[in-house]
C-alpha positions in Angstrom: -0.7 10.5 37.3 -2.2 12.9 34.9 -3.9 12.5 31.5 -1.6 13.6 28.7 -3.4 16.7 27.4 -1.7 20.1 27.1 -1.8 23.5 25.4 -0.6 23.4 21.8 -2.0 24.7 18.5 -2.8 21.5 16.7 -4.1 17.9 16.9 -1.2 15.6 15.9 -2.2 12.6 13.7 -0.4 9.3 14.2 -0.8 5.6 13.1 1.9 2.7 12.7 4.5 0.2 10.7 5.2 -2.7 8.3 8.2 -4.9 8.8 10.2 -6.9 6.5 10.6 -10.6 7.5 13.7 -11.8 9.3 14.8 -14.8 11.3 17.1 -15.6 14.2 17.9 -12.0 15.2 20.6 -11.3 17.8 19.1 -8.9 20.3 22.4 -7.1 21.0 23.0 -6.1 17.3 19.5 -6.1 16.0 18.0 -3.0 14.3 14.8 -1.7 15.9 12.8 -3.2 13.1 14.5 -6.6 13.4 14.2 -6.6 17.2 10.5 -5.8 16.9 10.0 -8.8 14.5 12.0 -11.0 16.9 9.7 -10.0 19.8 6.6 -10.5 17.7 7.6 -14.0 16.7 8.7 -14.9 20.3 5.3 -13.8 21.7 3.2 -15.6 19.1 5.1 -18.9 19.4 5.5 -18.9 23.2 1.8 -18.0 23.6 0.9 -21.1 21.6 3.1 -23.2 23.9 1.8 -21.8 27.1 -1.8 -22.1 25.9 -1.2 -25.8 25.6 -0.1 -26.1 29.2 -3.5 -25.4 30.6 -3.6 -24.6 34.4 0.1 -25.4 34.6 1.0 -22.4 32.5 2.0 -19.2 34.3 2.0 -16.9 31.3 5.0 -15.5 29.5 7.3 -12.5 29.6 10.2 -11.2 27.5 13.8 -10.9 28.6 15.7 -8.8 26.1 13.4 -10.1 23.3 13.6 -13.7 24.4 10.4 -15.4 25.6 10.4 -17.0 29.0 7.6 -19.5 29.7 6.3 -19.6 33.3 5.3 -23.1 34.5 4.0 -24.4 37.8 5.2 -28.0 37.6 7.9 -30.3 36.2 5.7 -31.9 33.6 4.8 -28.5 32.1 8.5 -27.4 32.3 9.5 -30.5 30.3 6.9 -29.8 27.6 8.0 -26.1 27.3 11.7 -26.9 27.2 11.1 -29.6 24.7 9.5 -27.0 22.5 12.8 -25.0 22.8 11.8 -22.4 25.4 13.6 -21.2 28.5 11.3 -21.8 31.5 10.8 -20.4 35.0 9.2 -22.5 37.7 6.6 -20.3 39.5 4.1 -20.8 42.2 1.0 -19.2 40.6 -0.6 -20.1 37.3 -1.7 -17.3 35.0 -5.3 -18.3 35.7 -4.7 -17.9 39.4 -3.2 -14.5 38.9 -6.2 -13.5 36.8 -8.5 -14.6 39.5 -6.6 -12.7 42.1 -6.7 -9.5 39.9 -10.4 -10.0 39.3 -11.0 -10.2 43.1 -9.4 -6.8 43.5 -11.7 -5.5 40.8 -14.5 -6.1 43.2 -13.0 -3.4 45.5 -14.9 -0.2 44.6 -14.5 3.5 45.2 -10.7 3.4 45.8 -9.3 6.3 43.7 -5.6 6.8 43.5 -4.8 3.0 43.2 -4.2 0.6 40.4 -3.5 -3.2 39.9 -2.4 -5.5 37.1 -0.7 -8.7 36.3 3.2 -8.8 36.3 4.1 -12.2 34.8 7.8 -11.5 35.2 7.5 -11.5 39.0 4.5 -14.0 39.0 2.3 -11.5 41.0 -0.4 -9.0 40.8 1.2 -5.6 41.4 -0.9 -3.2 43.5 0.0 0.5 43.3 -1.2 2.9 45.9 -0.5 6.6 45.3 0.3 9.2 48.0 -2.9 11.0 47.1 -5.1 8.0 48.2 -7.1 8.7 51.4 -6.3 6.7 54.5 -9.5 4.8 54.2 -8.6 3.8 50.6 -5.1 2.8 51.6 -6.6 0.6 54.4 -9.2 -0.9 52.1 -6.9 -1.8 49.3 -4.1 -3.0 51.6 -6.6 -5.3 53.3 -7.8 -6.7 50.0 -4.3 -7.3 48.8 -3.2 -9.0 52.0 -5.9 -11.6 51.5 -4.1 -12.7 48.3 -0.9 -13.6 50.1 2.2 -13.8 48.0 0.3 -13.7 44.7 0.1 -9.9 45.2 2.6 -7.2 46.2 2.0 -3.5 47.1 4.0 -0.7 45.6 3.6 2.8 47.1 3.9 5.5 44.5 4.4 9.3 44.8 2.1 11.7 43.0 -1.5 11.6 41.9 -3.6 9.9 39.3 -5.9 12.3 37.5 -8.0 12.6 34.3 -9.0 16.2 34.7 -7.4 18.9 32.5 -5.2 21.5 34.0 -5.9 25.2 33.4 -4.5 26.4 30.1 -4.7 23.0 28.4 -6.0 23.2 24.8 -7.3 21.2 21.9 -7.9 22.4 18.4 -11.6 23.1 19.1 -10.2 26.0 21.2 -10.0 24.1 24.5 -7.8 21.0 24.6 -5.0 19.1 22.7 -4.4 15.4 22.6 -2.6 13.1 20.1 -4.2 10.8 17.6 -3.4 7.2 17.9 -4.3 5.4 14.7 -6.0 6.0 11.4 -8.8 3.5 11.0 -11.9 2.7 8.9 -15.4 1.5 9.8 -17.5 0.2 7.0 -15.0 1.7 4.6 -15.4 5.2 6.1 -12.1 6.7 7.2 -11.9 7.6 10.9 -9.4 8.5 13.7 -8.9 6.7 17.0 -7.7 8.5 20.1 -8.4 8.4 23.9 -11.9 8.6 25.2 -11.0 11.1 28.0 -10.1 13.4 25.1 -13.2 13.0 23.0 -15.3 13.3 26.2 -14.5 17.0 25.9 -16.7 17.2 22.7 -16.4 19.8 20.0 -14.9 19.5 16.5 -11.2 18.6 16.1 -8.6 19.8 13.7 -4.9 19.2 12.9 -2.6 18.4 10.1 -4.7 17.7 7.0 -7.9 17.3 9.1 -10.5 19.9 10.0 -14.0 19.7 11.4 -13.7 16.1 12.8 -16.7 15.2 14.8 -16.9 12.8 17.8 -18.5 9.6 16.8 -17.8 7.4 19.9 -16.5 8.3 23.3 -16.0 5.8 26.1 -14.4 6.8 29.4 -14.2 5.7 32.2 -14.4 1.9 31.9 -12.7 1.9 28.6 -10.6 4.9 27.3 -11.5 5.0 23.6 -12.6 7.8 21.3 -13.5 7.8 17.6 -13.5 10.8 15.3 -14.7 11.3 11.7 -12.0 12.1 9.1 -13.9 14.5 6.8 -10.8 15.3 4.7 -10.5 11.7 3.5 -8.5 8.6 4.4 -5.2 8.9 6.3 -2.1 6.7 6.0 -1.8 3.7 8.2 1.5 5.0 9.4 3.2 6.6 12.3 4.3 10.1 11.6 7.9 8.6 11.2 6.6 6.7 8.1 6.5 3.3 9.8 3.2 1.5 8.9 1.0 -0.6 11.2 -0.3 -3.8 9.7 -1.9 -5.5 12.7 -3.0 -5.0 16.3 -1.4 -7.1 19.0 -1.7 -8.0 22.7 1.1 -6.4 24.9 3.4 -8.8 26.8 5.3 -8.0 30.0 8.9 -7.3 29.1 8.1 -6.3 25.5 9.9 -3.2 24.3 7.6 -0.7 22.7 7.8 2.5 20.8 5.4 5.5 21.4 4.6 8.8 19.8 3.0 11.9 21.2 2.2 15.5 20.6 4.5 16.8 23.4 7.3 14.3 23.9 7.5 12.9 20.4 9.0 9.5 19.9 10.4 7.2 22.5 10.6 3.7 23.9 9.8 1.8 27.0 9.0 -1.7 28.3 5.7 -3.2 29.3 5.6 -3.8 33.0 2.0 -5.0 33.6 -1.1 -6.1 31.7 -4.8 -6.2 32.4 -4.4 -3.3 34.8 -7.3 -1.6 36.5 -6.4 2.1 37.1 -8.6 3.9 39.6 -8.7 7.6 38.6 -10.7 10.1 40.7 -13.5 10.1 38.1 -13.6 6.3 37.6 -11.8 3.1 36.7 -10.0 2.5 33.4 -10.0 -1.3 32.9 -7.6 -3.6 30.9 -4.8 -1.0 30.7 -1.2 -2.0 30.2 1.6 -0.2 32.1 4.9 0.8 30.6 8.1 2.6 31.4 7.7 4.9 28.4 7.9 8.6 29.2 4.9 10.7 28.3 3.5 14.1 29.2 0.5 16.4 28.8 -0.7 16.5 25.2 0.4 12.9 24.5 -3.0 11.5 25.5 -4.4 9.2 22.7 -1.0 8.7 21.1 0.0 5.3 19.9 2.1 2.5 21.5 3.4 0.0 19.0 6.0 -2.7 18.4 7.2 -2.7 14.8 4.3 -3.3 12.6 2.0 -4.2 15.5 -0.2 -1.5 17.1 -0.6 -2.0 20.8 -2.7 0.8 22.3 -3.5 4.5 22.9 -2.2 6.5 25.8 -4.4 7.2 28.8 -2.0 8.9 31.1 1.0 8.4 33.4 3.3 9.6 36.2 7.0 9.9 36.5 7.3 6.1 36.6 4.5 4.5 34.5 2.5 5.4 31.4 -0.7 3.6 30.9 -2.2 2.6 27.5 -5.6 1.2 26.5 -5.3 -1.9 24.2 -5.9 -1.3 20.5 -7.3 -4.8 20.1 -10.2 -3.9 22.4 -10.8 -0.6 20.6 -11.0 -2.2 17.2 -13.3 -4.9 18.5 -15.6 -2.5 20.4 -16.1 -0.1 17.5 -16.0 -2.6 14.6 -12.9 -1.0 13.1 -10.1 -1.9 10.8 -6.7 -0.4 10.6 -6.2 2.0 7.7 
């Protein structure tokens, strides 16, 4: 997997989308906006139900926009079904999966691996890339085996990387990334992108912006970067015109949209959450994996679902693109959406 930076002449500025309200949408015939609203309502309401199940709740996932509530016993199943939700009887509670994932986080110095929670399959999915050393493969395989059927291993081709290939460029004359969201801090307009981009320093330009300075840069651990917006405030909208009015937590099975400097618009589905991705230079925590296609130069670009911003792109491979959650970025830097 590579970070999504590439050679281009500018720094693309993105943000997000406001929805009109709608009810009881049919997934097969729904417009993209109506489907996004349907997903948002399903996630909000189902999350409230599963939160009330305590340790009997196994989390939720979406199936074609419809929320499925995982339960570990008949009593919880009855409660969820009484609330109008389809259920799936599973072995592991969400708390148990979280504990399993956290135990893997204690395994250090294992580059070219990643793991996160897959509520659809009621497991922690552990990814081991071909570029991992034999010692790393053995170490992670042993740790995953201790988790029994609460974890599964997937072997992936390719390599995870956060370094920048020769010839990549941003508008300070070196590298190019994509801007995720226009934001404000204390009323001052700023721009949010990926930390592995702002780690490169310099001043950034693109669109109506020039001379943007790096204010915050966090990577590895997080993957967040904050830039000044010296030319004034920017619209709280994706470059398609769709506005973002809130930040949300991604859910497995959720269909998302994304934008990027290189690949432009596109869609995908969330496949894992709370993922720890072990790059050669360090670990990115709390990422969410998706099937969206991205490429070099897309780093920092936004993932969103209708009017709800979800995250900024860290990187990807031919199978998975990883994003860092917008909710964590706003909280960490004390930001509001523009």
